[in-house]
Each structure stands twice: as structure tokens, then as C-alpha cells.
C-alpha positions in Angstrom: 109.4 -105.5 12.4 110.0 -108.5 10.2 109.6 -110.9 13.1 106.1 -109.6 14.0 103.2 -109.7 11.7 101.2 -106.4 12.6 97.6 -106.2 11.7 97.0 -102.5 12.7 99.3 -99.4 13.5 98.4 -96.3 15.5 100.7 -93.2 16.1 100.0 -91.5 19.4 103.3 -89.2 19.3 101.0 -86.3 18.9 99.2 -87.1 22.2 100.1 -86.4 25.8 99.1 -88.5 28.9 96.3 -89.6 29.7 95.2 -89.3 26.0 98.2 -91.5 24.9 96.7 -94.6 26.7 93.1 -93.6 25.8 94.0 -93.6 22.1 95.8 -96.9 22.4 93.1 -98.5 24.3 90.5 -97.5 21.5 92.7 -98.8 18.9 93.2 -102.1 20.7 89.4 -102.4 21.3 88.8 -102.3 17.6 90.9 -105.4 16.9 89.8 -109.0 16.9 91.3 -111.3 19.5 94.7 -112.4 18.6 95.5 -109.4 16.4 98.5 -107.4 16.9 98.9 -103.7 16.8 102.0 -101.7 16.6 101.7 -98.4 18.8 104.3 -95.6 18.1 104.8 -93.3 21.1 107.2 -90.8 22.4 109.9 -91.4 24.9 109.3 -90.5 28.6 105.9 -90.8 30.1 104.1 -92.7 27.4 106.8 -95.3 27.4 106.6 -95.6 31.2 102.8 -95.7 31.4 101.2 -97.0 28.3 102.7 -100.5 28.2 101.9 -101.0 32.0 98.3 -99.8 31.5 97.8 -102.2 28.5 99.2 -105.0 30.3 96.8 -104.1 33.3 94.0 -104.4 30.6 95.2 -108.1 30.0 96.6 -107.7 26.7 100.1 -109.3 25.8 103.1 -107.0 25.4 105.2 -108.6 22.6 108.0 -106.1 22.3 109.0 -102.5 22.9 111.4 -101.3 20.1 113.4 -98.2 20.2 113.1 -96.4 17.0 116.3 -94.3 17.7 114.5 -91.1 16.9 113.0 -90.3 20.3 110.1 -92.6 19.8 109.3 -96.2 20.6 107.0 -98.8 19.0 105.0 -101.0 21.2 103.9 -104.2 19.9 100.8 -105.6 21.6 98.7 -108.7 21.0 94.9 -108.4 21.8 93.8 -110.9 24.4 90.1 -111.7 24.5 87.7 -110.1 26.9 
């Protein structure tokens, strides 16, 4: 996305719940505070659960973009611990 500067990307389209959130959380944990990650995930359960779980962890959801191919990209800003 041209309007969001991404520091890291992770593709979890090959994972199923609950591993989708686990893989996303590990990737976020490796970031520095304030960095932004783009998480590519499949439609369905991951789109319903991963953003909610990440928000519950205290991180900021910037955008959920429909890639129009059955996947979505979630943009997350890491908030300090």
C-alpha cells in the first residue's frame, strides 16, 4: 500500500487457526515499537480472528485490505509492551 510504509511482511496463508495468530504474533514480537507489519492471510476464520486477537494484544490495526484473490492483508503497528 502506497499510503502505509511497511517494515516487515509475513504470509500466513499456508496456516490454519490457531497457528495463524501464533505465526502473526511471533512476527509482531520481532518488530521494534512503532514498526508496521503487513500480514497476508486467507479469507474466513483468519480474517475474523487474527485482527481481533492482535488488537487484544494491544497493537494498532491500521487497515485490512481485500486483495481480491481470496486473501487479505492486515496492516498492524506494534505498540510497546
